N, C-alpha and C positions, 0 to 999 in steps of 0.2 A: 973269066967266064961271064961275069955280068959287067956290062958297061956302067959308067957312073950314072948316066941318065936312067938306065933300067933299074938300078938299085934305088935311086931316088923315087922313081915312080912306084916301085914295090913298097917302099916305106910309106909313101903317101897313101897308097891303097890300104895298107895295114892300119894306119891311123883312122882312115875313113871307116874301116870295118869295126874298129874298137868303138868309135862313136856311135855307129849304127847298132851294134850289139847293146851298148848301154841304153840307147833309146828304146830298143826292143824290150829290154828287161823292165823299163819303166812302164811301157805299154802293157806288158804281161801282168804287171802288178795290179792293173785295173780290169783284168779279165777274170771272171769267176766261173768255175765249173763245179758241179756238185756230183757226189756219189751217194747213192741212196740204197738202202737194203730193199729187197723185193717187197717186204711187208711195209715199207715206208716208215719204219719206226726208228731208224737211225739215218742221219744225213750229215755228210761232210760238205763243207764249201772250201775249196782251195782256189788260190789265184793261179795265174798262168805260170808263175815261178815255182809252183808246187808247195806253197806255204799254206798251212791250215788257217782259214779265216773264221770258221764257225763249225761247231759240232753240236748237233741236236740229237738227244736220246729221249725216246718216249719214257715217261715216268714209270710206267708199268714194267718196262724192261729192267729198270734199276733194282726192282724187288723180285725179279724172276731168276731163272736158271743162269748161273754164271757162265757156263759153257755156251749157252745160246747167245748171250750177250757178246761174248768174245768172238764167236763165229760171225755174228752180224756186223760187229765193228770191223773185222778183217775184210769181209766181203765189200762193205760200202766204202771203206778206205781204199782198197785196191781199185775199185771202179773210179773213184775220184782221181787217183794218181794216174790211171790209164788215160782219162780224159784230159788231165792237165799236161801229161806228156805229149799227147797229140797236138794240143794248142801250142805248147812250147816249141816242139820240133818244127811245126809249120811256120811259126813266126820267125824263128832263127834261119830256116831255109830261105824264106822270102827275103830276109835281111841280107843274107849272103848273095843271093841272086841279084839284088839291087846294087850291091857294091861290085860284084864280079859277074856281070851278065854272061860272060863266056862260059861259066860253069853250067849253065842250063842247056848248052848245045850238045 
């Protein structure tokens, strides 16, 4: 079904893809996105690989209603994850298109 040359080409492309994905992950580790509550009292900073780098919580919230704190944590975290997902997906899509340009057609 596959000729020897075709199989070797495919294996070379897969090696290229693995290297490109590894490079993309390194690049994503240096891209930061933030998710913030509407009141700006909670802020998450995530890298492009969706790892939390920083969490800031307004001191007043720590002494306030537990349910409000939980709601704000969830909202701001989900916003940060959404933004990190967008950055991550676009970076990996561009990586794939660079290795396999025929995918974009």
